[in-house]
C-alpha positions in Angstrom: 153.7 -1.4 207.3 151.0 -1.9 209.6 150.0 -5.4 210.8 146.4 -5.1 209.3 147.8 -3.8 206.0 150.3 -6.6 206.1 147.3 -9.1 206.4 145.3 -7.4 203.7 148.3 -7.5 201.6 148.8 -11.3 202.1 145.1 -12.0 201.5 145.3 -10.4 198.2 148.4 -12.3 197.1 146.6 -15.5 198.1 143.6 -14.6 196.1 145.8 -14.0 193.2 147.5 -17.4 193.6 144.4 -19.2 193.9 143.0 -17.5 190.6 146.4 -18.1 188.6 146.3 -21.9 189.4 143.0 -21.9 187.3 145.2 -21.6 184.1 148.9 -22.8 183.9 149.3 -21.1 180.3 148.9 -17.3 180.6 149.3 -16.7 184.0 149.6 -13.0 184.7 152.9 -12.1 185.6 151.9 -9.1 187.7 148.8 -7.1 188.7 148.6 -3.6 189.7 148.5 -3.0 193.4 146.1 -0.2 194.3 146.0 1.4 197.6 144.6 -0.7 200.3 142.1 0.6 201.1 141.5 2.8 198.1 141.2 6.5 198.5 137.9 7.8 199.9 137.4 9.6 196.7 138.0 6.5 194.5 136.0 4.3 196.8 133.0 6.6 196.3 133.3 7.0 192.6 133.8 3.3 191.9 130.8 2.6 194.3 128.8 5.2 192.6 129.5 4.6 188.9 129.1 0.8 189.6 125.7 1.3 190.9 124.1 4.2 188.6 126.2 3.1 185.1 125.0 -0.5 184.5 124.3 -2.9 181.8 124.9 -1.2 178.5 126.1 1.9 180.1 128.9 0.2 182.1 132.1 2.0 182.1 134.5 -0.7 183.7 134.6 -4.4 183.4 134.6 -4.9 187.2 134.7 -2.7 190.3 138.4 -3.8 190.9 139.2 -2.4 187.4 137.4 0.8 188.3 139.5 1.2 191.6 142.6 0.4 189.8 142.1 2.9 187.0 141.1 5.6 189.5 144.2 5.0 191.3 146.1 6.4 188.3 144.1 9.4 187.4 144.7 12.8 188.7 142.2 13.5 191.8 141.2 16.9 190.7 139.1 19.0 193.3 136.0 17.3 194.6 134.5 20.5 195.8 134.9 22.4 192.4 135.0 19.9 189.8 136.3 21.0 186.3 135.8 19.6 182.9 139.1 17.9 182.8 140.8 14.4 182.9 140.4 14.0 186.8 138.4 11.6 189.3 136.4 14.6 190.3 134.9 15.4 186.9 134.1 11.7 186.4 132.2 11.8 189.8 130.3 14.9 188.8 129.3 13.1 185.7 128.1 10.1 187.6 126.0 12.3 189.7 124.5 13.7 186.5 124.0 10.2 185.3 121.9 9.4 188.2 119.5 12.1 187.0 118.5 10.2 184.0 120.8 10.8 181.1 122.7 7.2 181.4 123.7 7.2 177.7 125.2 10.7 177.8 127.0 10.9 181.2 127.9 7.6 181.7 130.6 7.5 178.9 131.7 10.9 180.4 132.0 9.2 183.7 134.2 6.3 182.3 137.9 5.8 181.7 138.0 7.9 178.3 136.0 11.1 179.6 134.3 11.4 176.2 135.3 15.0 175.6 134.1 16.3 178.8 136.3 14.8 181.4 139.3 15.1 178.9 139.2 13.8 175.2 139.1 10.0 174.9 142.6 10.2 173.1 143.9 12.2 176.0 142.6 9.8 178.7 144.0 6.7 176.6 147.4 8.2 176.3 147.6 9.2 180.0 146.3 5.8 181.1 148.5 4.0 178.6 151.5 5.5 179.9 150.6 5.2 183.5 149.4 1.4 183.5 151.8 -0.1 180.5 155.1 1.5 181.1 157.4 -1.3 180.8 154.9 -3.8 180.0 154.8 -3.3 176.2 155.6 -0.9 173.6 155.6 2.7 175.1 153.1 4.9 173.5 154.5 7.1 170.6 155.9 10.6 171.2 152.7 11.9 169.6 150.3 9.7 171.0 147.2 11.8 170.6 147.9 12.4 167.2 148.3 8.5 166.5 145.4 7.9 168.8 143.3 10.1 166.6 143.2 7.7 163.6 141.5 5.1 165.4 137.7 4.4 164.7 135.4 6.2 167.1 132.2 4.4 167.6 130.6 7.5 169.2 129.4 5.4 172.0 130.8 3.1 175.1 129.8 0.0 176.1 132.2 -2.1 178.2 131.0 -5.5 176.8 130.1 -4.4 173.4 133.4 -2.5 172.8 135.5 -5.4 174.3 136.4 -6.2 170.7 137.1 -4.5 167.5 139.5 -2.0 165.8 138.2 0.8 167.5 139.4 3.5 170.1 136.6 2.3 172.6 138.1 -1.1 172.5 141.5 0.5 173.5 139.5 2.2 176.3 138.2 -1.0 177.8 141.5 -2.6 177.5 143.7 0.2 178.9 141.4 0.5 181.9 141.6 -3.4 182.3 145.6 -2.8 182.1 145.5 -0.8 185.3 144.3 -3.8 187.0 146.3 -6.7 184.8 149.0 -4.9 182.7 150.6 -8.0 181.6 147.4 -9.4 180.2 145.8 -6.2 178.8 148.3 -4.0 177.9 149.2 -5.7 174.6 145.4 -5.6 173.9 145.5 -1.8 174.5 148.2 -0.5 172.0 147.4 1.7 169.3 148.9 -0.5 166.5 147.3 -3.8 167.1 149.3 -6.9 167.4 146.6 -9.3 168.5 143.0 -9.7 169.3 140.6 -8.5 170.7 141.1 -4.9 169.5 141.4 -6.2 165.9 139.2 -6.8 163.2 138.4 -10.4 162.1 141.6 -11.3 160.1 139.8 -13.3 157.5 137.9 -10.5 156.6 138.6 -7.7 153.9 139.6 -4.1 155.4 137.5 -1.1 154.4 138.9 1.6 152.2 137.7 4.2 154.9 139.8 2.5 157.7 143.0 2.2 155.4 142.6 5.8 154.5 141.9 7.3 157.8 144.8 5.5 159.4 147.4 6.3 156.7 146.7 9.9 156.0 146.6 10.3 159.7 149.9 8.8 160.3 151.9 9.4 157.1 151.8 13.2 157.1 154.1 16.1 156.2 157.4 14.7 154.3 156.4 11.4 154.9 152.9 11.8 153.4 151.9 9.1 150.6 148.9 10.8 149.7 147.8 14.4 149.1 144.1 13.9 150.5 141.8 11.2 151.8 140.0 11.4 148.5 143.2 10.7 146.6 143.7 7.6 148.9 140.2 6.5 148.4 140.5 6.5 144.7 143.8 4.3 144.7 142.3 2.0 147.4 139.2 1.4 144.9 141.5 0.1 142.0 143.7 -2.1 144.4 142.8 -5.5 145.6 141.4 -5.2 149.2 142.9 -8.7 150.4 142.5 -9.5 153.8 143.1 -7.7 157.2 145.7 -10.6 157.9 148.0 -9.4 155.1 151.2 -8.3 155.9 153.4 -8.5 152.5 150.8 -9.2 149.6 149.8 -6.4 147.3 146.7 -5.6 148.9 145.0 -2.8 150.9 145.1 -5.2 153.9 148.9 -5.2 153.7 148.8 -1.4 153.3 146.8 -0.8 156.6 149.0 -3.1 158.2 152.2 -1.0 157.4 150.1 2.3 158.3 149.8 1.2 161.7 153.4 0.1 161.6 154.2 3.7 160.8 152.8 4.7 164.3 156.3 3.8 165.4 158.4 4.3 162.5 156.6 6.4 159.7 160.2 6.8 157.9 160.4 3.2 157.3 156.9 2.0 156.8 154.9 5.1 155.2 156.5 4.2 151.7 155.4 0.4 152.3 151.8 1.5 153.1 151.7 3.9 150.0 150.2 3.4 146.6 153.1 1.3 145.4 153.9 -1.0 148.0 157.7 -0.4 148.0 158.4 -4.2 147.8 156.7 -5.0 151.0 153.2 -4.9 149.7 154.1 -6.8 146.5 157.4 -7.6 145.2 158.2 -4.1 143.9 156.2 -1.0 142.9 155.8 -2.3 139.3 152.2 -4.1 139.5 150.8 -1.3 141.5 152.0 1.2 139.2 150.4 -0.5 136.3 147.3 -1.1 137.8 146.8 2.5 138.9 148.0 4.2 135.6 145.8 1.6 133.5 142.7 2.8 135.6 143.6 6.5 136.2 145.0 7.3 132.6 143.6 4.8 130.4 144.0 6.7 127.1 147.8 7.3 127.7 148.2 3.8 129.1 146.9 2.6 125.9 149.1 4.6 123.8 152.4 4.1 125.7 151.7 0.4 126.7 149.3 -0.6 123.9 146.7 -1.2 126.8 148.7 -4.3 127.8 149.5 -5.0 131.6 152.4 -7.2 130.4 154.0 -4.7 128.5 153.9 -2.2 131.4 155.1 -4.9 133.6 157.9 -5.4 131.3 158.8 -1.6 130.8 158.3 -0.8 134.3 161.4 -2.4 135.8 163.7 -0.4 133.6 162.5 2.8 135.4 164.7 4.0 138.3 162.7 3.7 141.4 160.8 0.7 140.3 162.5 -1.8 142.7 161.7 -2.7 146.5 162.8 0.0 149.1 162.8 2.8 146.8 160.8 4.9 148.8 158.0 7.1 147.9 156.3 10.4 149.3 154.1 13.0 147.7 157.2 15.1 147.8 158.6 13.0 144.9 160.9 15.0 142.5 160.4 15.5 139.1 162.5 13.5 136.7 162.5 10.0 135.0 161.7 8.0 138.1 158.9 5.6 138.9 158.1 7.8 142.1 157.5 10.8 139.8 155.0 8.9 137.4 153.4 7.3 140.3 152.8 10.7 142.0 151.4 11.8 138.9 149.0 8.5 138.4 147.4 9.2 141.6 146.7 12.9 140.9 145.2 11.8 137.5 142.2 10.4 139.3 141.3 14.1 139.9 143.2 15.6 137.3 143.7 13.8 134.0 146.0 16.5 132.8 148.8 14.7 134.9 148.5 11.6 132.6 151.3 12.5 130.3 153.9 12.8 133.2 152.3 9.5 134.8 153.5 7.4 131.6 156.9 8.9 131.4 156.6 12.4 129.7 156.0 16.0 130.9 157.5 16.4 134.4 158.7 12.7 134.5 161.0 12.7 131.6 
């Protein structure tokens, strides 16, 4: 290592130490060490994007974050920039932004690429793997599929998108992770575990968020709804609860387990489904009785005398009513609560399934 490079490295370490002394709690364990000096391509890109895309159009928190993020990106060909996830593409979009269309080109010049320099999810997954490997939970094998369930605000503002359960918030923090991985990688995960990429925990969740996440993660043999519309119908009769819920019989709890299904769909999709499977509520009965009473009021009145108490008394006698019984839309016919629950959620759109939902027809 040259003397000049060694001195630069020591000066950088000294600066980190001075900053770290300002707070004993939460001292960063490590920072990304970008090339010193940065590559000419990254130096020009970050100089340009920092001076052109400013204010509400800023794609990076600081120039240091830009340089650290740039160092992780494929360089591309500066002479013939393609529309792909490269620095060269982002440099081209920065130059286009200088012509006046800041709100259009600055997001494309930023960490996500905005569908021109890679899709936002493609870029997110690439940067998360590069910046956060070994720091936090690895991205799921199907990262882009999982990323696709995140709310897309269709705009990018590094300040406005610093918080909230959105794709853009994760792009802010995955680029910050390139500079300070220990601090920001936990914030950048798809399944939120801490603020700021989390909605207010004392607020009710939205059915739209729950159903988008659930139907995007719990698919194929692990699906617990046959359509977003079906999920929305069920969500409409369940208590919303709070975003912080993790075990209550609420939509908030089901959203929490839908996110957990990103890493383990086999375990968590049944918990995130209409019955709750004993993880959102003590068993499947309260949810079943609530759903069938709303979707099949006539059959509910005939079978249970219109009484929730009677339904809750009879339900535990049916196989599959207990916790951890599992549920999917592939539930077989027969005298099980899974069969009845499946026909109950179908009944919102097709009332002819109601006899099966109360134990006749296919579920006897």
